[in-house]
C-alpha positions, 0 to 999 in steps of 0.5 A: 499893917492891920488894914492891909491884912484885913483888905487882903483877907476881904479881897480873898473872900470876895474872889472866892465868892466870885468863883462860887458864883461863876461855878453856880452860873456854869452849872445852870448853863450846863443844866439848861443845855441838857434840858434843850438837848433832852427836848429836841433829841429824844423825839428823834429817838422815838421817830417811827414808833407807833403811838400808842404802843401796840400790844405785843409781847415784845419789850419796848427796845427801840427807844430804850437802848439809844435813850439810855446811852444818850442819858448816860452820855449827858450825865457823864459829860455834864459831870466832866464839864462841871469838874473841868470848870471847877478845876479852872476856877481853882476848886480842888475836885481831882476825882472829876477830871483826869490828870494823867494821859492814861486817864484822858485816854480812858475818858475819850474811850468812854465817850466813844463807847457811849456815842457808838451805843447811841448810833448802833441802833440805826447803824449796826457797824457802830457795834464794832467800836462799842465792843472794842471800847468796852473791851478796852475799858474792861481790860484797863480796869482789870489790870 
């Protein structure tokens, strides 16, 4: 009986170790994907901007707005993906993944807001979903 308990305890430790390795490997993959996205998509935001920048009194806004939304989208998407993977592996990270339907709707609306924030620099019509989703998230947060 002692050997069986020791075997079960050892098996649980091994399973937990495998889960930790899987989570670390998943985090490495997510970081690698983020680096690739950063390398290949950020130059698209800078397209058409003369380098070096001309000396004017205007702030550099051409890259700033879409790149900011892009980085916030990458960070929040990565945190959500890590939370989802950790949840599937059995780790208890309730704060990183929404459990209720309202939480899932809020997450989708947040991602729509960030995506429209990226797109609205080139297509001003994307300002409409940006304003609607920002107002929705503000109203939900205040209620």
